[in-house]
N, C-alpha and C positions, 0 to 999 in steps of 0.2 A: 457367559455361557458355560456351562461345562462341557467338553468334548467328549464323543466317543468313538473310538476307529475300533480297526480290527485292521492285519496287515493285508489282507486280498483286497480290501476298496480299491475300487477303481482309480485311473488319475486324476479324474477331475472332480471327485465328489468334495473335496475341500476346499473347492473354490464356493462350492452351495454355502458352505459356513461362513466364507467372509463376505459374499454378496448380503446373507441373510444379519450378520453383525454391525456390518457397516451404514445397513441401510435404517435399522430400527435405533443406530446411534447418530446418525447424519447429522441432526440438529445440535448436539453437542461435540463431535466431530468440526461442526463448521470454524469453533474457538481456534482450533490449530491450524487453520490457514495461513500462516504467519511467514515470513519470512524466517530460514534457518539460523540467519547472522542476528537475529534478535530475539532465537530463542531460545531457553533453557531445556537441556537433556533431562535436565535433573528433574524439569516440572512436568516435563512431557512424558518420561517414565512413571512419575507419581500418578498422573493421570489415566494414566496406561491400566495401571493396576485399577485403579478406583471405578474404570469404564468395564473393567475384564474385557478387554476389548480389542480394537486394531485402532490405531492410528494413523494419519495420513502420512505417508513418509516422504523426505524431499529426497533431490540430487545428492549424490558425494561430490564434495569439492574437494579433492585433493588439492595439493599436500594438505591444507591447513584444515585442521581435527576440529570437528563438533563439541568431543567432550572435552572441560576444561583441565581436568585431570591427566598429567601427561607426566612421562619422565623427565628429570633433569637435562636440559636441552632441546626440550621437544621430541627425542630422538624416537621414542615411543608414545604412541596415541591411540586410543580406540573411539571409535563415535557406534553407538549403541543407540540411536534417537531413529532408527530406521526400522518401519513395521516389519519387512522381511530379513533384513541382513543385521548381521553388525559383521565389522568391520576396524581390524585392529593395521596397524603398520609400525615398522622401523624404519624410520629413515637414515638409514647409515648399514656399515658393514656388520655382519648378523654369522652367527654360526648355527647350524641344524642339529640336534644330537636327537635322531630318527627312533631310539632306543625309549628317550622318556617326552617321544613327541614337542621337544621344547626349543623353540629359537633364544637366542643370547644376544643381548646387543653386545658387540665387539667393543672392548676398550670404553668403557662406561669412565661417567666423570670422577676424579679422585676424592673428591667432596660432594659427598650426597647424603639427601635427605633416606629415609627408610628405602631400600628396596621397592621397584615395581613390578608388581607381578597382575598379569592381567590372562583371564584365560578365554578364548573363542572356541565356538563348534562352526567349521567355516562351511556354512549350508542353508542357502535362502529362503527355509520355511523356519524360522525361528518361533515364530506363535504356534507352530504346530508340534504339541510335547511328545504327541506317539512317537513321529518321526523323528523330531532332534535326537530322541535317545540312542539312536542308530549309531549317531555322528561322534568320532573321536574327538575329545575337547584337547587342544591344545593352546600350550603356555608361550605368553611372550615374556620374558624376563627382563631387566636390566643388569644382572648379576652374571658374572661370567660362567658359573657352575661349577658345582664340584666335581673336582678331578680334570676338569679342562684346564685348570690355571690357579694363577694365586693373582690377590690382589685384583688391582684395577685392568691387569696387562692382557691382551687378547688371545684367546685360546689357539692351539695350533689344530690346523684345518689338514682333515686327509684328503678333501677333493673340494679345490679352490674354483669357482665359480665367477667369469667378470663380468656376470648379467644379473639382475636382480630375480627375484622369485615370488610367484604367486603361488598363495596356499588356497586347494579346497578339496571336500570331500565330493566323494559321489556314492556314499554309500546309504542315502535315503530310500529312494524310489527305486533300487537300482535294478535295474531290468524290464523297467517298463518305459515304452518307448518314449510316449508323450512327457513325461520327467525326466527324462536324461535329457530332454531338448529345454522344455520349461523350468526345469529347477538346473541344470548345467551347461548348455553349451548355447542359450540364448544370454544368460545372466555371465557367462564366460566372454562372450562377446563385446557383451557391455563395458563390463569391467578390463577388458585389454582397451577397447577404445576411449575409456577415460581416463586410465590412466597411465597405460603403454603404446598411446597410439603409437610412436614414430621409434619405439623402445624394444629393444628383445629383449624377453621372458625366460626364465627356466618355471615349467609347473610341477609341483609338490602335491604329488595329490593320494588324500587317503581312501582306503577301499578300492584303488587300479587292478582291477580283478586280471587274470592273464586275457578271459574271454572278451573285458572290454577294452581294454588297450588295443587288442585283434580288431573288435570291430569298429571301433572309433579312428584308428591307427591314421589313413587319411586326414582327416578332420584335424586331429591332433597334429599333424605335422602342417598345414593352412594353416595353425596358430602360430606355432613356433617349431623353429627347427632344430632345438635341443631335445633328447632324449630327458622323458618324464622321470623324476625321482620318486620312485615306491616308498612312500612314509611307512609303510606297514612292512616291507621287506628287505628293508638297507638300513644295514647296522654301521656305515661309516658316516663320518659327520662332514658334513656340508657348510661352505663358507659361500654366502651370495654379498652382494654390493648392498642390496637393502631385500627387504621382504614384506609383500603383503598379504592377510590372510583374508579370506572371504571373496565373494563374489556380488557384485549389485545386481539388483532386478527391479526391472520395473514394474513388476506386476504379472498376472497371466498373460504367458504368450506375444508379450510386448516388447517393444523399442522404441521408445520415447526420443525422437531425434533432438527435440529441444533438452535434451536433460547432458548432452554428447557436446564434448568440446568437436568435433568433427562433423555433427549432425548425420550420424550414421541412421539409418535405418534396415528396415526387415528386408528393403531390398539390396541393401548390402551385405546382409548375412545372405541370404540366398545367395548373392555373388562368390561370398566364401565357402557356401558349401557346392559350386559349379567349378570354384577353384581345386577345392578337393577330392569331386569325385566326377567331373565333368571332363569334355573331350579335350580340353586347354590346359587341364592339372593331371594330377595325380592320379587320378581316374582316365585316364586318355584311352587307354586299350581295354576299351569297352567289351563286352561278351560278342561274341560278332551274331548271334539270333537277334539283337538290338540294332543292330546295322544295317539292316536292309531296308530300302524305302516302303513303304503302306502306299495302298492304295485305298485302303478302307481308312476311317480313323477308328483310333485304338483306344479301347475304354478296356480297363483296370477293374475288376469288378473285387474289394478287400473281402477275403473270407472269414467269418468266426467261426470257428468248431468249440463240439464237445459243451460241458455245460456252463460255459464261464457267461452266459447271457448274451444278449442281444444279437443272439444267431439269424441270419436269414433262412429260415425255414423251407421253404422253395427258392432255393439258390436255383437250382438248376434251371428252372422254369422262368427264373428273371435271369439267367445269362441266355436262355432260347431267345427270348422276348428283345433283348438288347441287340442279339446278331440277327433276328430277323427287323429291326429298326435300320439297321446297317453297319453296325459296329464290328470292328474284329475284336474279341473278348477275350481276353487274357483272367483266369482269376489268380489271386494272389493272395498268399496265406503265409506270410512272413513272421517270422521265431525270434529269440534271441539269438540263433546262430545263424540265421539269413547273413551275406556277406551284403554291407550296404553298398558296395558298389555295384552290386548285381540288381539291388533294391534301385538304386537310383538311375539308373540305366532302364531297368524297364518303367519309371514313373515319368522319367524324363523325356524320353522319348513319345510317351501317351500324349492325346489329346483329351482324355477325361477320365475322372476317377470316381468310381461311386463304393461308397461301403456307409454303415452303421456307425453313430457316435460311440468313436473307442478309439484307442491311444494306437492304433495302427492307423490312422487316419493323419497322424503326423508325419508321414510320407508325402502328405500334400506339398510340404515345404521342396519337395523336388519338384513338383510342377512347372511348368515355364507360365511365366504371364502371357494369360489368353488363352490358356487349357482351361478345362472347366471342372470343379470341384462340385458334387451331389452327396451331400451329407443327409442319410436318411436319421432322421429325429424320433427317436422313442418317445412314447408316451412320459411324462415328467421331466425333459430332459430340455425344453427348448434353452433354457437361458443359458444351461453350461455348454450346449453344444455350442451356441453364438460365443460364449466368448473363448473357449478352448480351440475354435477353429475356424470359421467364420472371418471375426475380425484381422487375424494374420494373411490367411486365404486374398481378403480384399485389398488388406496394404500390399499386397504383392501382386498386384495385378491379376488375380486369376477370378477369371466369372464363378463366381459360388452362386447356387441353389441349391435350396433345402426341400426334401419331400418331409413334409410332418406326416406318419401314419396316423391314421384314424384307429376307434378304439376297436372295430371289426379287424383292424390287422393287428393288434396288439396280443401275446398268448396269455395278457392278464386278464383277456375276457374269459377265459375258462375256468380261474383261479375267482372271480370276483364278477359281480352282478354289474352291467353295464349304466348304473344306475347309482353304483356306490363310488362315494366321493374321489376313491383310490384311482377309477378312471374316469367320471364324469368332471373331477376339477382336481387334479393332482396338486395345486400350488394350496389348496385350499385343505385338502387332506394333511399334508405336510406338515403346513404351519408354522409355530415353532419349534418344532419337533423333526431335527436333522440327525437323527441318530443313523448311524450305519445299515439298525435294522429297516427302517423305514427307506433309506437309499436305496439297499439291496433290492429292495421289490421292485424298483425303476431299473437299478443297475445291474443286475443278475438274475431276479427271477423271469423277466420277461425277455422274449423273443418276438421277430416278428415273420407276419407272414405278407409280404407285399400283395395287393390287391393289383393283379397284372395290366387288367385294364386301364385303371387308374395311371399305373405307373408307366405304360408304355404311352401315355400321352405326356408325361412327365420326360422321358426318353427321348420322346421329337423333336423336342426345345434344344436337350443335351446334344441329340446328334447334328443340327443345324449348326449349331454353336461351335462343336467340335470340328466341323467340316468346314467349316468358314475358318478356323484357326487354322487347319490342317493347310488350307490353299493363303496362307499367310493374310486373315480377315483385315478386313477394311478399319477396324481400330486398332490393331496391333501397326497399320502401317500409318495411321494417323499417330497414335502417343509416341509409337518408337521410329521413327523413321528409319528406311532402309539400309542396311549397309551401303557405302559406296563404294564402287568399282577402284577406288584410292584407297588404299590400305592405311597408309601412314600420312601422318603431313606432311613429311619433308618431298614425299611421292606427291603429292598434293600440288603442292608449290612450284616442282618440276615438272608436272605432265605433260609431257608430248605426244602425238599420235604414233611415235616410234616407238613408246612404251606399253600401248598397251597391254600386250599377248604379257611382257614382264611382269606386270600389277596386280592381274588377274589370279585370285585364289586357285591352285591347281586342282583341289577339289572340286572347285563348281566350275571349271573351264573345262570346254570340249574341243579340244584341239587338233590340228591337225599335225605334222613334225616338221609343216613350211608356219608361213606366217597365218594362213584361216585358222582361227579361233573364235570359240562363241562363250558369253558368261552367262552363265543359266540359272546363276545362285540369288537374282531378286525376286521378288514376290509380284509382281506387276509387270515387269518387262525385262528381253533379253537383248544383248548386246552382241554383235557381232563384228569381226573387223576383217580385211587384210590387208595387212601391215608390209606392203608392196605393190608395183603396179598389177594393175585389174584391169579386166575388159569386161563390160557389160554388153550381154545379148538382150536385150530387151524384148525379144520377140519368146525366148525360152525364160526369163525373170533371172537369169543366172549372172552371178559374178564369180569369173576367173582368175587365179592368181597368175600371176607372167613371170614369177620370180624364177630361173632358170636354176634354182639350185635345188626346186621342188617336181621339176619334171619328172622325176626318178619317181616320184610317188604317185604317181597317176592310178594305183590300186586302191590310194586314199577313199572313206566313203563320203559323200559328200555334205553340209551342214544345211539344213533348212533351219528360215526362222519365219517368222511373222514381225514388222517391224512396228508395231503399234502398242502402247504401253497397257494393257488391260490383259494379258495372257491367261488369266483366268476366268476369265469373261467368257464362256462360249457362243455368247448372242455376238458379242461384239466380234472375237475373232472368227468368227463363220464368215463375217464381210468382208476378212483380211485376205488380200493374197499371199501364199508363199511365195518367197525367195530361197536360192541356192546361190549357197557358198563350195565352192572346189579348189582346189590345188590341181585338176587335171588341165593340163595346159589346152586354151584354148583355139578350135581349128578356125575361126574367122581371124581375120587381121583387122586392126583399128578402125573404123569408120571417120570416127571423130577424138584425136588428141586432146585431153586437156591436161593442164599444169597444174590444177590446182585439186585436191580431194574429195573426194564427194560423201555427202550425207544423207543419207537414204531413209526412208519413214512412208509411212502410210496413212491417205486421210479415208481409209475407208472405217469401220467401225460406229462409232454413233457420233461420224461427224457432222451430221444435219442440225443436230442439237447444239446451241449458242455456248450451255455450257461444257459439253465436251469439246469444242473445237477450241476452247480456252484450255481444260484441263487434262485430256490426252494430247494435243498437238503444241498450241502457241507456246504455255509455259515449260512442258517435256525440252520444245524445239530452244527456248530461251535458256533453260540448265546443260542440254548436250551441247550447244555454241560455248557456254562460258565453261565448260567442264573440258573440252578438248581442244578449243580455239580462243582463249579468254582474252589475246592480246593481239592475236594477227587473222580475223576474221574473212580470212582468202579461202574461201571453198562452196562448193555447188550442190544445190537442192538437187535432190531424185525423188519422185515423191510416184508412189503407186496407189493402185486405185485412185486414179487422179479424178476429182470433181471438176467440174466445165464452170461450174458458179464460185468456186473455193477462192482462186488466184485473183480473180475480179475483185471481189469482196475485200481480200486482204492485200491490195495493189498498194497500199500505202504502207503497212507494217512489214512484208516480206522484201522488200529493198533493204529495208533497215539492219537484217539477218546477212546480206552476203549482196555484192551486187551483178552477181553470175546469173544468166535467165536461168530458170526453173527447168529442169528434165522431166518430159510426163513420160515415164516407161510405157504406159498403155498404149500412148498414140506412134512410139518409137519405132523405128525398124531398124534403123541404122547401129551400128556397135560403139558404144563411148570405153575408151581409155584414161585413165584416172592414177594418179600416182600409187593412190591409197584409197581404201573405203571405210565409214562407218554405218554398221545397219542397224536401227532400232534409234530409238528413242530414253533418256534417262527420265525417270520422273521419282521426286521424292514425295509422290502420295499425292492426295485429294487435295488440290489450291494449295498448298505449299510449296515453299521453297526450303530447303537448309541448307545456311552458309555456309557449315562447316565441312559439307560435304565439296565443296565449290573452291578452285585453286585460289580466287580472289575474292573473297564473302558477299554473296549478294542476296538480297530478300524479295519480297513482292515488292516492296518500295522501288527496289530497282526496277524491275518489272514496269510497274505503273510509270514509272519515269522513261522508260523505254518507248511505252504506247504514248503517252506527252512530245514525244520528240518524233513520232513520226504522226500526229494528228492535231497539232495543236500548232496549226499556221495560224496567217495572219487573219484576225479577225476581222467580219464584215459589219457595215452599222449597226445589222442587230447587236452586235457583241457591245457596241461601245455607246447605246442607250444606259443609261443611268436609272438602277433599278432602285422602286422605292417599294415593290413589295419580295416578299421573300418565293423564289422558283420553285415548286413542289413536281417532281415529275412522278406521276402516278402509272405504272407498269399494270399493263391491264392485260387480264386472258382472255380468250374469247371461245365462243362456238362449244364444242364438247371436248375439251382437253383437259376437266378437273380444274379444281381451286380459282375456279371465277370468283368474281365478287359480285354476289347477285344485288346488291344495292349501290351500284358503282356511283349510281348518279347522287345518291344521299353523301356518297362519302365525298365527292368534289365537292358540293354545294356546300357542307361542311368545311373541309379546308378553306374552300373561297370564304365564307364568315368569317373565318378566325383570320386573315389576313397574306393566306399564300395565293401566288397565281399559279394556277393549276393548267401542265400540261398530260393530256392523258395520253401515252406511250405505248404503242402496240406493234411492235420490231418483227419482224418475217425474215426469212433466208434471204431476199431480197433488199433489204434493208441497209443504206449505205453508212457503214461504219462511220465514216467522217463526219455523216449528218448526227447520228448516233452519239458522237462524242462531241461534237458541239453543244450537243442539246444537254447531254449530263453533266458534261465538266463544267458548264456553265448554271447550272442548276446550286441550289442547297441543299433540297432534300429529296429523296429517291424513296417511293414507298411502293411496295407490291408484294402480293402472297410469293409464297413460297416456289420457286419455280425457277429454268435457265435461263428467262430473262432478267433476274436479279443478279444475273455476271456483271452488266454492266455497270455494277456498282465500281469494277476496275477503274472506271471515270471520273470517278466522285476524286474532288479534293482532299486532301488530308483537312479535316474538322468538319465536312460535311454531315449530314445524318442520313442515315438508312436506315429504315423501319423495316421489318421484316416482321408480315404477318405470318404467325405459324399453325397452320392446321394440328387438327389432331391427329397423334401419331407419326408428325414429322418431325420430332424436337431434336432428335438428332442429329438428323441429316440436316436439318436448320442451320444448327451451330457449327458443324464441319465444313459444309460448302459454302456458308455465307459468313456466319456471324467470326469467327476465328478469324480468316483471312481480311473481313473489316475493320476488325481492332487493329489486325497487324499494320494495316493501311493508314491506321489513326483516325478514322471513321468514329463519329458517334453513332454505335449502334444502339438499336431498342429493336426490343421485341413485343410483338402481339400478342399472345399466344388464345389461340380460340378455345372457346368454351363449348361444349356440348349443344347446349341452345343455339348457336351459331353456327353451327354445323350441320350441312344436309343429311348425314348420316345420320341423326336423329329421326328423321323421316323413315328410314328405311329398318335402323336396328331399334329404336326406341333408346332413350338416358341410361336405362341399365344394363345395358348389353354389354358384353367384356370388350367389341370394340372401343368404344367411347370411355366406358369406364377404367380401362388399364390395358391400353391400345398394345404395351410390350407383353404383356402376358395373350395378348388375342395374337400376334402373329410370331410370338416367340423364337425372335433371332430368324424368322425365314421371311426372306425380302420378296417372295414372290406374294406375300399374303398382303405385300406392300400398296399390291393395286386398290385395293381398297382406298386405300388414304389417297392415293396418289391418282387417282380415275376418278373414282364415283365422289368424292367430295368437294361441293362447293361450299363457299360461306357465304351468309347474310351476317356483317358486323353488327354487333349493339351498340350505336350511333351515339349513345348515352357515353359507357364505356370509352369507346375507341375515342371521344372525342376530348378526352381527358388527357390520351397520349398526343392526340395533333397540338396540343398547347402546348404539353413540354417539348415538342419538337420543333414546334412555332420559335419559342422563346430559345432553344438553342441554335435554330439556322439564322435567327433575327442578329444574335452575338456574332455569329460567322462573318453574315453577309457587313455588318457595322464595322467590323475590323478588317476583312477586307475588300470589301468590293465600294471603299468610300472614294 
């Protein structure tokens, strides 16, 4: 197919050509999907010419060349088998003559056949003739070169380098931000990680203009410590240990980890950008305007102005609407001259970015994982929008969203009738004609005027996600465990109480001049301490340092904290008492003096909920104990917001933490003195335990055995009965709590018919935990609808079956709260996902309502709307379908019983 181009065609246009040709020749191309090692490049090139198309490319496998034609000794080779790029190499000393753009092999063999000369244009768009004409052709020769020496002797170098050269051009779509990454820095990252993962390298660059070098100086430095060699402006000869010419590309905005020896991904490329421009890299001195804390989610609105196409014509109104939703909006219009460090500082400290499809959206590479990217997709650009930005955003963990405009929001409706194919069906309109004239209709002639009512609804969803991210959203906590208070592994291993303050990051620590300090850097908990003699006055909930060296600092402000690990949850924290830590010397004497340190936490918050008893208190308590007292568990528990029922319920478990009596702050009137105090609990997230954050690695499995030691006492006669049927515990929810199984009797009857011995379990706050443990631990299957009572799965033995009935709209929380942890414990985890006809919501909303058809779109990340699914929804299981699940569960349970209970 003959391609037509113009110099001004927007960056992603040629992707359309690529897609069309690939699609139309898919059946023919399938024959090329064979191993590189068994395929002849000559045959491949011939087929490509016959197709006048593209071929599926394979990864470069250096140092073995794919092209059989090489210089004597194999020192010069070229691989031309790839669709996107050519690559040549000199595997030995080489000299560059920049005047002729030629690399010569130093000291070629004395007896040689005719000299080998190769030509290459080192830019990874070789299929695009229009742009490749701009790329300087570079020569690789086995001759020492005229005037540089005689015979086989190596020429004299004017500049000697002790590192290899990597040669490439930036002359293609120079100035287009998307192409500078797609055609330049991403292929450069791939090439460095393919050929020089652990080596030093020097860049030799064609068309490295002054503005380009200045703009990307920080990024170039992150790749290589050496100054670049400017192929256009350098007249001196340079000698290198070897040379590689060309850049490897895996496709459009793609890094394929399976093609790299170190399995690098877009996440690693993102880390390189952070090294170049982030706080810990070359860009650590960020502009002060972006360093101040924010109180509202920050949204960057990418602006396109002038007659370039895809302009938001009502941009001012869009900005106003975004501010009404709750965003702090910054309109950003980058140009070639925009300092990349400032652009990075703005984008990286923001929580959402919105813009119409265009090169400027490449700044999404600077967004942090968990932030939100909204791409406004004009008519006719759906596929190219996905390829250019959606895929890379998702690979970096960004919350990607699209706003696809309708015909009324496009300026094309003013030029064309709505019923014309150009608007009604852009794909059919373009057909096989992918010329620049056709594409310019959608890329250059089209502007957008957003429907503010419709767009505002979209922005509300964006706001909820951005606000959640700003508060260290739940998903980030689950996927990327919070930073430990222990910064280095050596510090982890030697962690002792006296080191708390020393190991805390100064930027995240609120400290007095003495031993009183608080670490507030974590998203779900604060951790405070007094590293010295401390007096507790329970009547004022105050801990005072008794260190005489701090008595002169009586003017220091007290530190306030609520010792419950849900600090972003206002509803929970409203039930938690605020405690005070101060360096002001106490006026009261010690009533009781203890020789062990105190560990202080609250049993307020959501402590009445069995799930939260473990997630918010017992698991964090286990983590905290193993963080600070991994070997010597001699400490005293001090509890605020004391619940009278809580201690009796856990009377078998608490002595496993400490041998000392618990101090109830709420009922105490006498002062207590401790050698030191820790206030707060460390949490790694929802029902997770990260072993890398502990001095002695522990996981949820260790916590399971901790429970086993507390509750697995001598069995009575009931436990010694030989089992002939698998025991199933059916966890029941009743009354008006939501998520009730309406046909419970049928479920129980079916389970009995299949061979189970069924026990219906309805736990409450007063249920003995020892009895609960005995029941669950002696069973083979536990079944229940998603809810707090499923937390009893912690009592199941590894290999047992957990079946979670997942109501509509609860898929994510079901997996995170119970599915993931169950797998960690080695349980046979099964899910039964409820269908619309099994949910009581169908009676209220109808089967086609968004609430049932697309729950995620319905609640839009707004957890307050989850009440519909958590409180209003009951379940009536389809017994025909459910019976199939139960048969599978029975077979698994029977195998476990036969292997473990015989």
